[in-house]
NUFI-713873 format. One record per atom (N, C-alpha, C, CB): x, y, z. Coordinates in steps of 0.1 Angstrom, whole numbers, plus 5000, padded with zeros to 4 digits. Atoms other than C-alpha are relative to their C-alpha. Glycine has a CB too. Example, Ala and Ser with C-alpha at 12.3 -4.5 7.8 and 13.67 -1.06 7.14 Angstrom:
% residues 2
500949885000 512349555078 500950125000 499050005012 499149895000 513749895071 499250115008 500450054986 
% end
This chain:
% residues 139
500849994988 503907631719 500049925011 498950004996 499950104989 504907331738 500550075011 500949884996 499049974990 505907381773 499350135006 501650034992 500749884995 503307701780 499049965006 499750084991 501050064992 501007651807 498850114998 500549975016 500749894997 497607811809 499650045013 499049994994 500049954984 497008031840 498749935004 500050185002 501450074994 494307871862 499750105009 500249855009 500349914993 492408111882 499649915015 498950094993 500350094989 491608001918 498749955002 500450045011 501650055004 487608001909 500049904995 499150074992 500350095007 488407761886 500649865000 500050054990 499150134995 490807511901 498849895003 501150045016 500950134997 489207181899 498849984992 499550015014 501150015008 486307261877 499849924988 499650104997 499950065014 487407131844 499949845006 501650064990 499950144996 488206781862 498849925006 500949985008 501350034995 484906771881 499050004992 499650075009 501049985008 482606871853 500149994988 499750095002 499650065015 484106771821 500550134993 498449934992 499349905008 485907111812 499050084999 500649974988 500949885004 484207391795 498449954995 500750094987 501450075004 481207151781 499350015015 500149814993 500950024987 480407081817 499450135008 500949925011 500249894992 480507431830 498850084992 501350095002 501249965008 477907521798 499049925005 500149994985 501250084994 475807241810 499450045013 500549865002 500349944986 475907371845 499150114999 501450055008 500749855000 475007721835 498549994993 501050134990 501450035002 472107581815 499149945009 500049924990 501050054990 470607371842 499750135011 500849865009 500249934993 471007681863 499050144995 501250025004 501049905009 469007901834 498749955002 500350004983 501150084997 466607611837 499250045011 500349885001 500449984986 465807641871 499650155004 501149975009 500349864999 465508031872 498950034991 501250084996 501449975008 463008021843 498949935008 500049944982 501350054990 460907801868 499850055010 500049885006 500449914987 461407981899 499550145000 501150015008 500349864997 461108351886 498249994995 501250124988 501649975003 457208301871 499649975015 499149884987 500550024986 456708151908 500050125010 500949905005 500049884989 458008441927 499150114994 501650075003 501049885004 456008681904 498749985005 499950014984 501050044994 453008501910 499550025015 500249904998 500349964985 453408521948 500150145005 500849945009 499949864997 454208891945 498850074999 501050064992 501249965005 451208971928 498650005012 499849874988 500849984990 448708891955 500550115013 499949885005 499749914989 450709111982 499550144996 501749995003 500349885004 449809411963 498250035001 500650004985 501750014999 446009301962 499650025015 499349844994 500250014987 446209252002 500250175007 501249895006 500049884994 445809622010 498250065000 501350114991 501349934998 442809842020 499450094990 500050075012 500349905008 442910081993 499149914988 501450084995 500950045008 440110021967 498850045004 500149874999 501749955000 436510031959 499449875008 499150014982 500850094992 434209821981 498850015000 500450015011 501550004999 430609721981 499549895010 499449994985 500850094989 428209562007 499049914991 499150105012 500950075008 425609302001 498850084999 499849875006 501349935001 422909582005 500450114988 499650085016 499749915010 424509771976 500650155005 498850024993 499249874996 426310052000 501449994992 500350015016 498649995005 429710161984 501150095009 499850074986 499049944990 433010272001 501249994991 500149935015 498849985007 436310391983 501150035009 499850094990 499049954992 439610402005 501150034989 500449905012 498749965005 442810591991 501050055010 500050094991 499049964991 445610612013 499550055013 500950114993 500649954985 444410842042 498750034998 500850135006 501449944999 440810962029 499249874994 499950164990 501250075005 437610782019 498850044996 499749925007 501649945002 434310832004 499149895004 499450044983 500850104993 431910662028 498549984994 500050045016 500950025008 428610522018 498850145000 499449855004 501049885000 426510852024 500750094986 500150105017 499649885007 429011031998 501050075004 499050085000 499349894991 430911242025 501549964996 499649985019 498750025001 434711232021 500650025014 500650094989 499550014986 436511162052 501649975001 499149875008 498750034997 440211162066 500149905010 500650115002 499950084989 441010882086 501549955004 498949894997 498950064998 443910662099 500549884992 499949985012 499550095007 445710432075 501249945001 499850034990 498950094998 447810132077 499649924989 500249925014 500150115009 448409862051 498649925000 501149925004 501150094999 445509652062 498850045008 500549875005 501249944990 443409892084 500050134994 500450005017 500649875000 441510202081 498850055007 499850024988 500649974990 439810382105 499550165002 500949955009 500749864998 437510692107 498750045010 499550044987 501349964992 434810872128 499150084991 500450095013 501149925006 431510972111 500150175001 498649945008 500149874999 431411342102 498450035004 500550074987 501349964996 428811562117 499050004987 500050145007 501049975008 425311622101 500349864987 500150174995 499750145008 426311242084 498949875006 501849965004 500650094995 424110922088 501149925014 499649904987 498850094989 427510762105 500350105011 501849954992 499549904992 427911102125 500349925015 498850125001 499450034987 430011012154 500349865006 499350055008 499750175001 430410622145 501549994998 499449934986 498550044999 433910512152 499949874989 500649955018 500150115009 434210282120 501249964999 499350024986 498850075005 437310042116 499649924988 500549905011 500250085010 437809862085 501449934998 499450074987 498950085004 440309572079 499649894989 500549945011 500050095007 441309332053 499449855005 501250014996 500350114993 439809002061 500749874991 498349985003 499450075010 440908842027 500450094990 499249894995 499549905009 442308971996 498950074993 500949944989 501349935001 438709041985 499050035005 499649984993 500949964992 436909102013 500550085012 499449905005 499849924988 436909322043 499049985011 500150154997 500849994987 435109342078 500350165004 500649875013 500449864996 433709672087 499650005014 498850064990 500450004987 433409712125 499750145005 501249945009 500449874996 431309992139 499650045013 499050024994 500449964991 431110152170 499250125004 500950005004 500849895000 428210362181 499750045015 498849974993 500150004988 428210522213 500549925009 499250015002 499450094996 430610282228 499649885001 500350035009 500350135001 428609992219 500449944985 498649995003 499650045015 430009772190 498749944993 501349885000 501150055012 427509672163 500249884993 499950094990 499750155006 427609332144 501150054988 498449914993 499149965008 430509322120 499149994986 501449925002 500550025013 429709372084 501149964990 499350114995 499050055011 431709182054 499650074986 499849825000 500249955014 432209372022 501049944991 500150145000 499250055011 433809281991 500550104991 499349904993 499649935014 435709431961 499450024991 500949954994 500949965012 434009621934 500550064992 499050065002 499449905011 434709821904 499950145004 499350004986 500049874998 435010171902 498750085004 500550064990 501149944994 432710391921 499750154990 500550035017 500249915007 431110661898 499750135009 499049964992 
% end
């Protein structure tokens, strides 16, 4: 078998001489795998909080009131269910008739992953902001 040449593919040209042949390629592949093993968990860590940074979920006020938001609907502190305007980090609704929040324009926005700010406008007059935090399931 003397005189027979092994074919050299364009993508392989120069690799053997620069990286020590097959052994160099394996070493390079191992380094790549090690880098991926370090980077992948970090990417997953950063991806997890993104899901938590949504308005959907159960929320509690400091004085014991509860609110639950799921997509375009909410169970408000009085227990009434309302349909509102929903966008990733914001939810807005108008308090239903015959409710303690009747006619209130209520705007809720994420302040932090575990906290939100509730803004209430009554008869055109903004009220003090309320801070709420995530809590467990609402019974």
